[in-house]
N, C-alpha and C positions, 0 to 999 in steps of 0.2 A: 424486245425486252433483254434478251441475251446479249445482243450487240450493245445495248446501252450499258449493261453491267460491265461488259469487257472493256468498253471505252473508259468507264470510270476506274476500273482496276488498272488499266494501262497508264492512265494519267497519274494515278497515285504511285504506281511502281516507278515511273520516271521521276517524279518529285522526291520520293523516298530515297531513290538511288543517288540523286544529286545532292540532297540535303543532309541525309543520315548515313547511308551505307557507304558513301564515298569516303567517309571519315574513318571507317573501321580499319584497324591495323591488320594487314594480311597474315602476320605471324601470330600475334597474341589474340587477336579478335576483339581487342578492347577499343573503346572510343574516347577521344579527348572530350572534356566537357565543352571546350570551345577551341577555335584556332587563335583566340584573342590573347595577346600579351599587352596589358596595359597597366596604368598606375594603380589599378585595384588588384592586381595579381597575374600570375601565370596560370591560364586555364587549359593548358595543353596536357596536363596529367589526366589520368583516368580515375574519376571519382566513382566509387562503388554505386552510390545512389544515382548519379547521372547516367551511368551505364545502363542500369536496369530500366530507368524511365526512358532513355533514348531508344531502347529496343522495343518498347510497347507498340509503337506504330508498325514496326517490321513484323512483330508477332501478329498483330491485328490483321495486317495485309496477308500474311500466310494463311490465316483462318479464313479470310474472305476468298482467297483463291481456292482453298480446299472446299469451301462451301459451293463455290461456283464450278466444281468439277475440274479445277486446275487448268484453265485455258492458258496457252502459251508455256505450260509446264514450269511455272515459276515457283510453285509452292515449296518444293524441296530446297531450292536455293535460299528462300527466305527463312524456312525453318532452320536450315543449317547455319545461317548467319546469326540466328538467335542462340543456337546451341553452342556455337563457337565462342560467343561473348560469354555465355554463362560458364562454360568451362575455362575460359581465360581468367575470369574472376576466381573460379574455384581453385586453379593452380596458384594464383597470386596469394590467396588466403592459405592454401595448404603449406605454402612455404613459411608461413608464420604459425604453424600448428603449435609451436612452443608457447606462443603468446595465448593462444586459446586455453592451453593447459594451465598456464599461470593465472589468467583472468578469471576462469570459472571458480577459482579458489579465493583470489584476492579481491576482485572487483576494482582493482587499481587501474586508473586511466592509462598509467605508463605501460600496462600490460595488454592494452587493447589492440585488436586488429586495426591495421591502418585504414584510414578512410579513403585514401587514394594511392594509386600505383603509377609507376612509369608506363606510359602507353605502349612504348616500343618493346619493353622487356618483361613487364609484369612484376618488376622488382620494386623495392621501397623507393619512394620518390623524395620523402623527407624523413628526418630523424624522429624517433619516438616522442621527444620532448619539443619538437619544433611545430607541432600541429595539434589541434584538438581532435585527436583521432577517435576518441570514444564516441561513436555516433551509432547507437544500437538500432535506430530506425533503418539505417542503411543495410546492416547485416540482416535485419528482420525482413526488409522488402526483398532482398535477394532470396531468402528462404521461401517467402510467399510466392514469388514468381516461379521458383524451382518447383513448388508444389502444383501450381496451376499448369505449368508446362508439362509436368510428369502426368498429371491427371488427364490432360489433353492427348496423351500418347506419345510425347517426345521423350527420347532417351538422352539423359544428361549425365547420370551417374553410371560408371562403368565397372567399378570394382568394390570389393569388400572394404579396402582401406578408404576409398572415397565415401562409402557409406558411414564408416566409423567417424570420419571427419564431420560429416553433416550432423550425425547424432550428437557430436560434441558441440556443434554450433547451437543446438537446441539447449544444451546446458549453459552455453555462453549467453543466450538471451533470456533464460528462464527467470532471472531475478531482475528484469528490467524495472518491474514495479517498484523496486527499492534502490535502483542504481541511478544516481545522478550522472547525466552525460552531457555532451556538448550540443546535441540536438541537431536538427535539420539545417540550422544555420551556422553550425560549427563554432558557436561562440559561447554557449552556456548562458551565464547571467547577461542581461541586455547591455550592460556597460562593457562586455567583452573583457572582463578582467581575469579570465581563466577559471572562474568558479563555476563548476558544473552544477546542473539542476536536474531534478526529476521532471522530464518533459512529457506532457500528455501524448504528443504526437509519437514519441518513441515508445511509450508504454502501449499505445493502441496498435502500432505496427507490430510490435513483438507479440502482443495478444493474438493478432490475426495470424501471424506466421506460425505460432505454436498450435493454434486450432487447425490451420490448413494442413500442417505436416502430420498431425497426430493420426497414427494408423495407416499412413500412406506407404505403399511399397515403391521404393525408389527404382526398382527394376520393372515396374509395371504390374498389371493385374495378375500376371502369371509368375511373378518373381518369387524367390524363396522367402520363407518366413523370417529369416534373419535380416532381410533387407526392409522390414517394416520399421518406421521411425516411431519412437516413443516420446511423445510430449507428455506433460503432466497437467491434468485438468485443474489442480490446485493452483498452479502458477497462472493458468489462464484466468481462473476465478479471481485470484488476487489482483491480477492486472485489470480486470473488469471493475473490481471494487475501487481500486485507485483511480481509474478513469472517472468513475461515478463521483468521487470526492474531488477530483481536480477540475473537471469540465464545468463551465466553459472556459476556464483558465487554462493556459499552456503550462505555466510553471509559477514559481513564487514571484519572479520578477516580471513576468509577462501575463497581464490579466486576460489577454485574448491574443490569438495568433492564427493567421490564415493557414498555417501548416496543418492545423487540426482538420482541414477540409479533406485531407488525405485519409483520415481514419473514420470520419463519420459517413463517408460514401466510398466511392472507388478510389484506390484499390483495396483498402483493408476491410470496410464494412464492419468496424470493430465495436461500435457503440450500439448495445442492444436495447437501450431505452430510447423509444422513438421520440418521446417528448423532450428528453435531454439533447438528442441530436438536432431536433428542430430549433430548440433554444439556443444551442451553440451556433448553428448556422446563422440565425437571426442576429446573434451578438457580433459575429464576424462581420456581417454585412453592414450592420448599423454603425459599428465603430471603425471598421477598416476598409469598407467598400468605397470605391471612387469611380471616376469616369474611365480611367485607364487601366483598371484592375483593382487589386486589393493591396493595401499596405501589408507588410509582413507582421508587424506589431506596433503598438504606440510608442512614440518617441524613438523610432528607428532611424539612426542617422546614416545608414549605409548608402553610399554613392550620392548623398545629397550634396549640394554645392557648398554647405557650411561645414562639411566633415573635414577634420584635419587629417590629411592622408599621410602625415609623417609618423603617426602612431596607430596602433591597432585597437587601442582602448579608448573609452570616453571618460571624462570626469563626470561625476554625478551631477555637478552643478550645470553642465552644458546640455544635458538631455533635453531640457525645456526648449532649447533653441530649435529643435527638430520638430516641435509640435506643429501639426498641420502641413508640413512640407516633406513628410516621409515619402519615400519612393513608392510608386504603385506598380504592381507586377501583373501583366496579363496572364501569367501563369495560373493564377488562382481562378480566373474565369474559365480555364480549361477544366479544372476540377468540377466547377459549378455546371458547366455544360454537360459533362459526362453524368454527373450526379442527377441532373434533371431528366436526362434520357433514361437512366435506370428507373427513375420514379414515374416515367411516362407522362411527364409534365411538359408536353410538347411546346406550349407557348413560352415557358421560361427558357426551355432549351434553345428555341429559335432566337430569343432575345440575346442569349450569350454567344450564340454562333455569330450573329450580326455584329455584336460588339467586338468580338475577336477579329473578325474580318476587317472591321474598320481600323483596328489597331496595328495591322500588318504594315510592314515596310518592304518596298520592292528592292530586291537586290539580285542582280544577274538573272533577271527574268522571273525570279521566284518571289512569292509573297511570304514574308517571314515575320515571326513574332520576335520582338526584341526582348531582352531580359527584363527591362523595367523602363518606366517613364519618370523623369525627375523634373523638379521645378527649377527653371534657369535663374541665375542670380538676380537678374533685373526684375523678376516677378515675385521674389520671395516675400517682400513686405506686403504686397497686395494679396497674396495667397493667405498670409497669416491673418490679415484683417478680414478676409472673406473667403474661408476655406472652400475649395472647389471652383473658384472663379477663374483661375489662370490656366493658360495653355501649358502643357508639359511637353518635354522632348524625349524621344527614345535614346537610350545609351547606345554605345558602340558594339555591345556584345549581341551580334545578330547572326543567326537566330540563337535564342536559348533553346537548344535542341530538346531538352526536357519538355519545355512548353510546346514546341512545334510537334513533337511526338504525341503528346496527349490530345492536342487539337485534332490531329489526323485520326486518332482512335475515336474521338467523338464524331468526327465527320463520317467515318465508316458505319458507326452505329446508327447515326441520323439518317443515312442513305440506305439503311437496311442491307448493307453488304455483309454485316455480321450481326449476331444477336448477343444479348447480355449473357446468355448461357455459354456461348462461344468464349467470351472474354473471361467468364467466371464459372469454369466447368465444375468447380468444387461447391458451387451454389452458396457461397457465403452471403451474397445479397438476398437470397431467398429465405434464409433462416435468421437474418439479422434481427428482425423484430418478432419473430414467431416464437411464442412460448413453447417450451418443450414439455409435454405431459409425461412426467417422470414416474415410472413404476419402480418401487424398490423391493427387491426380494430380501426378506429377513431370514437369516439363519441363526437359530439359537443353539449354541453348544454347551454341553455340560461337562465339567472336568472329569467326573466319574458317575457311577450308577447312583451313588447316594444323592448327589446334587440333581441328577436326572429325575429321581423319584419326587423330590421336593417341587421341581418345576411341573412335572405331570400332575401332581396333587393340586397345584395351583391353576391347572387348565392350560398350561403352555405347551406348545409343540416344540420338541427339542430332540437332539441326538447327542450321544457322548462322542468324545474325540475317537475312540476305537470304532464306533459304529459307521463313521463316514468313509472308512477305507474303501477303495484305494486313495480317495481324496485326502489330503492332509491340510492342516491349519498351520499357518505361520503368522508371526507377529509383524507389526509394521516395521519394527527395527530389523527383523530378518529380511524383509523385502528391501529396505534401504541398503542392506549389505549386498543383496543380490544385484541391485542396480549399479553398484560400484564397479561392476565388470562389463556392463553393457556399453559398447562403443570404444572399449579399450583397444589401443593399437601400439604395440611395442615399436613398430617401424616408425610411426609418426610421433612417438613420445607422448601418447595420449592415454590417460586413465579413463575410467567411466564416470558415472555420476558422482559428484561430491557427496560426502557423508552428511546428508541433511534430511530433515523430517520429510516423510510423506504423509499427507493429511487426509481429510475427509473423502475426497473424490478418488485419489490414487489407491486408497485401501478398500474402496467399495467395488472391487472388480475381481474377476476370476483369473487365475494365472496358470499357464502351462509352461513349467520351467524344466527344460531338458526332457520334454515329453512326459513329465509327471504333473498331476493335477493338484492345485492348491487353492484354498481360500484364505484371504487375509483378514485377520482380526481388525476391527476398527482401530484407528490410530488413538482413540480416546482410551484404549486399554494398554497403551505404551506405559513402561515404567510401572510394572505390576506391584512394586513395593511402595508406591506412593499412597499414602493414607487417604488422599482425596478420591482415588480411584475405586475404593471399596465402600464409600458411603453410598448406600443404595438410593437415597433420596436425591443426592447430587447427580448420581449416575442417570437417574430419570431425566433430569434437566439437560444433561449432556446428550442423551439420546434424542431428545426433542430438537436440540440445537443442530445435531449432526443431520437429522432427517430434513430439517428446514434448508440447511446449507446444500445438501444434495438436491432437493427439490428446486432450489433457486439457480444452481450452477451446472447441473448435469446436462451435457450436450450430446452424449452418445445416443444412438438409436436403441441399443439393447439395454436391459434393466441394470440398475445399480445392485450390488450385492452387499448388503449390510450385515456383517458377521459379528456376533457377540459371544463371548465365552463367560459363562457364569462359573466361578471357582468356589472351592470350599469356604474361603474366608468370607466372600460376599454373601453366600447362602446362609452363614451363621449370624450375619449382622442384624441388629434390630432395624426394621424397616424393609427387610428383604421381601416380606409378604406384599407390601405396597408396590415394590418394584415388579414382582412377578405378575401382580394384577394389571399393572400398566403394560407389560409385555403381552399379556393375554388379550387386552383390549386392542392393542395394535394389531395383533394377529387376527383378531375377529373383525378388523377394519371398522372399529367403532370410533376411531379418531379421524374425523372428516378432513383434517388439515393434511394428512398424508396418505398417498396411495401405496400402501404396504401389503405385500402378500407374503404369508409364511410359506417357506419352502424347505425341503430337505437339501442337504448339501449338494446332492447329485443333480436335482433339478435346477437349483440356483446356478450351478456351474454351467448347465446347458443354456439357460435363458439369459445369463448375465453377460455383461461386456467382458470379452476375454482377451488377455494379453499373452503373447507367446514370447518367451525369452530362451535364447540358446547360448549358454555360456560354458566355458571350460571348467570353472571352479565354482561348485555350489555345494555347501554342506549345510544340511538342516539340523539345527540344535533343537532338542525336545523343548516344547513350550513350558514344561515344568520348571525350567531354569529361570523363567521370568515371573512365575507365580508366587503368591503368598500362600503356600500349601499348609494345611493343617498337619501339624506333626506333634510329637510329645511336648507338652508345654513345660516351660522351666518351672521348677518347684518354687512357688511364692506363697507366702503366708496370707491368708484372708483376714487375719486379726491384725489390727493396727499395733505396731510395735514402737515403743519410744526409741528414738535415736537422735543423736546430736548432729544436725546437718553441718554445723561449722567444722566439726572434727574431720569430716570427710575430705575437706580441703588439705588437711595436714596429715592424714593417715598415709602410711607407706603403701605403695602399689600392692605389695603382697597382702596387706591387711584388707584392701578393697577387694581383691580377688577372693579372699577367704569369706568376706561378708556376702558376696554374690552366691557363695556355695552353701550358705547356711539358712536358706529359705527366707530371704528378706521379704518385707512387704513391698508392694509395687513401687511406691514412691521412693523408698530407700534404694531399691534396685535401680531405678531410673537415675537417681543422683550418683550412685556408684558408677554406672555406665557412662554418664556424662563426664565425670571426673577422669575416668580412664581414657575416654576419648580425647579430652583436653591434654592428657599426658602422652598421647599417641601410643597407647598401650592395648589397642584393640586386638592385636595378634598374640597377646599373652595367653597362656594356658591356665585354666583354673585348677586349684588343688582338689583332689577328690575327697572332700570332707563329708558331704551329704550322703546318707545311706542310699538314696535313690538316684544319685547323680550319674551321669553318663561317664564312660572312661575318660580320664583326664587327658589322655593322648589326643582325643578328638574334640575336646571341649575348649574352644577358644572364646575370648570375650566377644568376638564378632558373632559367633554362633548363638551365644546367650542374648546378644543384642537383638538379633532377628526374632528369637523366640518371645523375649519380653515385649518387643514392639508389636508382634501379632496379638499378644495377650492384652495389651493396652487398647488395641483397636477393638478387639471383641468385647471388651468391657466398656467401650466408648469413653475412655479416659483420654480426651483429645489433647489436653495439655501435655500429658506424658508422651503420647504418640508423636506429637509435633516436636518435642525435645529430642526424642530418639531419632526422628527422621532427619534431624540436622546432622546426625553422624552417618546416615545412610546416603544422604543427598549427593548426587553426582551430576556432572554436566548433562543437560537434557536438551534434546532437539525440540521437545514440546515447549520449553520456556522460551527457546529461541524463536519458535513460531509465534507465540503470544506477543513477544516484544516486536517482531516484524509486523504483526497485524496492527499494532498500535502506531508504530513510527511510519509505516508507509502511508498512512492516512494523514501525514503532515502534523502529527502530535509530538510534542516534546515530552519524554518520560523522565520524571525526576524521582531518584530514590535517595534515601537518607533522612535521618530524623531531625537534624538541625541544619540551618543554613551553612554551617562550617563543614558538615560532613556530606552535603548533598552532592550527588553525581547526576549530570545530565546525559541522557541517552537520546540522540537525535536520529539515529539510523539503526537498522538491525545489526546485531552482534553475533559473532560465532559463539556456539554453546559453551566452548571452553573459557572464553573471555567473560561470559555473563556471570558465572558463578564467583569468579574472582572479584568482579565489580560489586556483586551483592554482599559478599563477605566484608569488603572494605567499607561499605556503607552501612553495615549492620553492627549494632553495639553488642548484641549477644545472640545466642542461638534461636530464641523464639522470634526475635526481630527478623532474622535471616529467613526462617521458614515461612513466617507470615507475609513478608515482603514478596517472596516467591509466589505464594498463594494468591495475594491481591493482584499481582501482575497477570496471573493466569485468568482471574475473574475478569479484569478490565479488558484483557485481550479477547476473551470470549464475547463479552457484552458489546465491545465496539463493532464486532462483526454482525451480531444478530439484533442489536438495538442501537444502531448508530445515532439515532435521534437524541439519545441521552447525552451525547458528546457534542451536540450542535453548539458551535461558537467556542468550544473549549479547545485551546491550543496547547495547554500545559497540563499534564496529568501528574500530580504529586501524590505518590503512593502513601507517604505518611499521613498527608491530609485526609485521604480516603480512610485510612485506618482510624484516625481521630473521629471522623463522622460516624463510622460504624460502631465505635466504642460508645460514643454519645448516645446513639440510638438504643444500644443495649442497656446502658446504665449511665444516665446524664450526670449523677452525683458521685460516681465512683472516684475514689482517690488513688486507686492502684494504677500502674502504668497501662497505656493503651494496649500494648501486646499481651500483657498478662490478662487483661480483660477479654481480649478476642481469642486467646489460646484455648479457652475452655469450651468454646461452642463447636458444634459440628460443622464440617466443611459446607454442607448445604445451607446451614443457617448463615454462615458468613456470606456465602454467594447471594442468598436472598436479601440480606441486609444491605450489601453494597448496591444491588440492583434497585432496592427501595430508595436508598439515598439519592442515587443518580436520578431516578424518576421523580422524586420529590424536588430536588433542586431544579430540575428542568422545568417542571410545572409551576413551581414558585416563581422562578425568575420570569417566565412568560407572563404570569398574572401581574406581578408588580410592574414590570416594564411596560405592559400594555396600558396600565392605569396612568403611568407617568407620561405617556405620550399626550394626554389631554391635560391642559393647564388648569382646567376648572373642575377637576374630579372632586367628588364629594368625599368626605372622611369615610363614610360607610363603604364607598366602592373600594378604597385602597386598604381597608383594614381587614386582615384575616383573623378570625376569632381565635382568642387565646394564644396569639403569637408573642413570644418574647423576642422583641425586635433586636435587642443586643445579640442574643444567640443566633437570630436569623442572619444578621450582618457577619457575625463570626463564621458561620457556616458557608455563607455565600462567598466570602473572601477566600475560603479554601478551594473553591472551584470557580475560577474567574472565567466568565463568558464574554467573548468579544464577537457578537453576531454581526453578520455583513451589513444589516441595516444601520446599526449603530456606527460602524466604521465609516460608512458612506456619509452619515450625518456629521461625524467628526471631520472628515475630509473637507466638507463644504464649509466648516467653521474655521479652518486653518487660515483662510485668507483674511480673517478679521484680526488676527493677532501676529505677534512676532515669535514668541516662545510660550510653551506650556510646560510648567514645572510640576512633576508628579511627586518628588520625594523632598528630602531635606536638602539644605544648601551644600552639605559635604558630598552628597551622592551625585553621580553623573546621570541625572534623570530628566534632563530638559530636552523637549522636542523643539527643534528648529523648524518652524513652520515654513519658512521660505525654502529651506533646503529640501524638505519633504515635498513640497509642491513642484519644485524644479526637477526633481530626480525620480519621482514615483508617479504612479497613476492610482486613482481611487480604489480600483478593484483588486490591485495585486496584493498577494499575501505578504510581500515584503513590509508593506505598511502595517498589517496586522501584527506581524512579528516584532516590529519596531515598538509598537504600543505595549505588547506583551513584555518585551525586555525592559522597557522603561518602568514597568509597574511590578515586575516579578519579585523584587526585594522589599516591598512595602509590608511592614509588619507593625502591629498584629493583624490578624485577618479582618477583624471588624473595622479597623481603621482604613484598610485597603478598600473595603466596601464603601465607606464614606468618600474616599478620594474618587472613586468612580461615580458616585452620586454627584460630587462637585463637578466632574467633567461633564456629566449629562446636563446639569444646570447651566453651564457655560454654553453648551450646544443649543439648549432651549432659547437662551438669551439671543444668540446669533440668528436663530431662525425667526425670532420675533422682530429683531432689529436688523434688517438685511444690509444696511449701510454702516453699521457701527464699526469702529476700529479701536483696538487696544494697542497702545503705543508702548506700554510696559509688559513684561512677562506676566502671564496668567499663572499665578503660583497657587496651585490647588490646596497644598497644606494650609497656607495662609487663609484662603477663602473658607475652608472647612472650619478652621479655628474661629474665624470672624462669625461665621453662621452660628456656631456653638455658643459664643459669647453673647450674641444677639439674643438667642434663646434663653441663656442664663439671665441676662439682664431683664428680660421680660417677666420672668417668673421668680427670681430670687429677691430676697430682702437685702438691705444695705449691709447687714451683718454678714451675708453670704458672698459679698463681692470680692473677697480675697481668696476665694476658692481656687486651687491650682487649675491650670489649663487642662491637665490630664483628666481631672475629675469632671470638668465641664464637658470635655469631649466624650467621656464615659457616659454621662447623663444624656448628652445629645444623641448618642448611638441608640438610646433606648426608646426613642420616639418613632412614630410611623414614617414610612418612606415619603408619604405625601407631605407631612409636616416638615420633614428634613428638606424636601425639595423646595418648599416655600422659603425657608430661611436661606437656603443656598442661592436661590435665584435673586433674593434680596441682596445678598452679599455681592454677587456678580454685578448687579445693577449699581450698587453704591461704588464699587471699585471702578466701574466705567465712568461714573459721574465725577468721582474725585480726579481721575486723569484729565478730563476735559476742563475741570475747574483749574487744575494746575497749569494747563497749557494756556487758558485764557488769562491767568494772572501773570 
């Protein structure tokens, strides 16, 4: 047996020496992607991705020799070949540390690390703007392999500066979930026009890398604490959520891509939902699988005989030419081979091994895997007519070392020369689908003894800030400031972590900072002066949400530590008793949804997941700076005083200051402060006119503002509190987080009250930019503050109740405000924001949650009824529904579910154009262009429909247009061979259906009724009736066309 193993190892060694190691440059340690230079490019450069994949077989053979007690003493040679390559790439990237520093702040593709380097020197091979360098999957795969090799015992990082650089690479990839890149195929959008996309394969590889590196000591198990890498579990969780929303798609333009095989199995094991992983694998095999491998993605023209090699991009109209003749890559069978071996599915693994061996081409006595197989020119027509029927030929790039290397890894696994644990010492494959049983240590802190006594009286276990000494409490913002120094290197020109929010998972840990112990308050207590943070009822909802997020995404073995501080202001609020009772029930473990244990700060620090940070500069500010503390209230009158609101606008600033000093009533004080804020006079000093006023030298308008703001909160005067908060409002990492949570899930966020003032937010924004955008889109202070609040609620709900947003691709904040106001008072004549300003934050939160829940269930109910053409009236009628209002509300939250889009796609072949808006607007869908440049499941098609319908107003009319579209789809489904030679004009069809309805029920006298009134009446009947008239209109339109053609 030993001799047999040695023979196998020797044969593999000779093959790997000849095919892989012979290419390694003796100085840099880098590998060229290929020795080939042909009309598709120069492959002699060292691509980061190809290098790390090429070394996989060498690494696996090292592990095999090590396992077999190192016969012939080859293990060290093989290990050092891997280390040399990894350090060669490290040096190449470290020379571009200035790019890492720029990119982690800008996310600009021009600032990205290069995707390939000169093999002989490790220097830049092409200019910044001459290549799609931003390929985050490549950098992430390097980090993943660095983690696996380090865990296996190899030493790759040698110095503190190298550690600092690697720590900065974590910052570099940590926002992959929101960063469009050029992806594994270096082309971005499938037409290769330079437009980057968020790619699932990049997001998944970054997720795996961050998780693998988190808590790893780069100097080995006995290394110093400063050499431990800090990843951020919130970034991992966000990447996981984005993967969940993307898969089985790769990106907006690619509905499926074989690159995803690298993240659902080896090497990343990044998808934790087993059902989703299986579904994605099945989708790849059904749509991309072939006899010679898998296609990269649908309509891929790369190296096909029809590709125009004189240009690097495609025209949209030519993509259809590549249908069914996309090149097939044996590479993807190697992923499937290894994947099946990890799954212990021996039969499937054997199938892929034989497949791969049959696809090999002999060269110089070696059996090699070519890059791809293509359809020769003479077979193209036959292949298009009968896909899979024609013989394909290998291209000249032999071997694709990446593919050859992975095949050899699979072969070593298959022949039991190595184990899955050898290949994955971090155990990513073992925990991929294993749910983590999360225990959360809950620490309740009281600001002072007075608050503590209230909590104890309510039955809550708690400690004061003083009692937890020597442990101290810090805020999430203070922790953010601490991390700004981690990884900083003056030599390399690197700072630490950018000044961005730390969220649920990062703040639920214990910290040892410069050998002192700290617990971090939950990030939901950031911005202590935010009125939403001291609404006790809303605070309960936030606690529930946070505990759910921790339970869903925590991946550490030690406990999470959830630390809350109850301050003076919150303990005085109405509803604080219910909050304290909720905390008591959590501590008594009477909430079955959460595994919460109450602990003292000392015990939580011991049992919690602990982070050690060693930095030169750390100054802890007292928490009192961030709290709304109870202090001497500003003297206000409890009796209503008559005052002329209009004169405030014209009063001199000195008069306003005097009025504030003369015990005004709350509303008058608020108006004075708002006017002084508008005049930028918040730093002015008040005259000392009131007998009990504080000394004028210390009493500025800002100080009065904070006192009056707190008094408004304690009195639950929410409109006044919101107005004053508009003067306190500052750029917030919290709001940046909420916007990121919305946009990374491929939703467009629209703010503004009218089409003219609307601003689109398509991707996360920096906190400083967000406030400026909100101010520009808001007409007055209440609109600004409530827009801010509604974004926060939407950002929270999309994380914890993502089903509410199923099929919704555009979230219009003003529409959400209108729907909430209607729920509160359908007949109100005051402005939407005035109506909402009076309600408590928790009331607004519950209202929006209810609105979204209702719209989701109502849409599902009506849509399911319309699927059946013979539905009875009783089935489609919801009791007491005002159908006009229903359509007005449905039109404010447009849903484009996947099932409806697929049905629409199937209907495109029946027509030439579909017109959604009026003749003056550019709202016509070119059916032929869509069919030739897109595929049915890609998001680009959904976004096209969204853009064509986004400006249809009013909202009830927009609903009718979609009902007309559905009637057209139904007609095409019933008449499989029908053709529309003229454009399907939906506004005309809707108007015709409305007139048909009017003609059926109106008298002769009513026949002159304007079309607008006819449409208004039409919108008031049930969806089932509307559907009947619309299908009749479509049928008549089709018949008229044929009559016209016949005549």
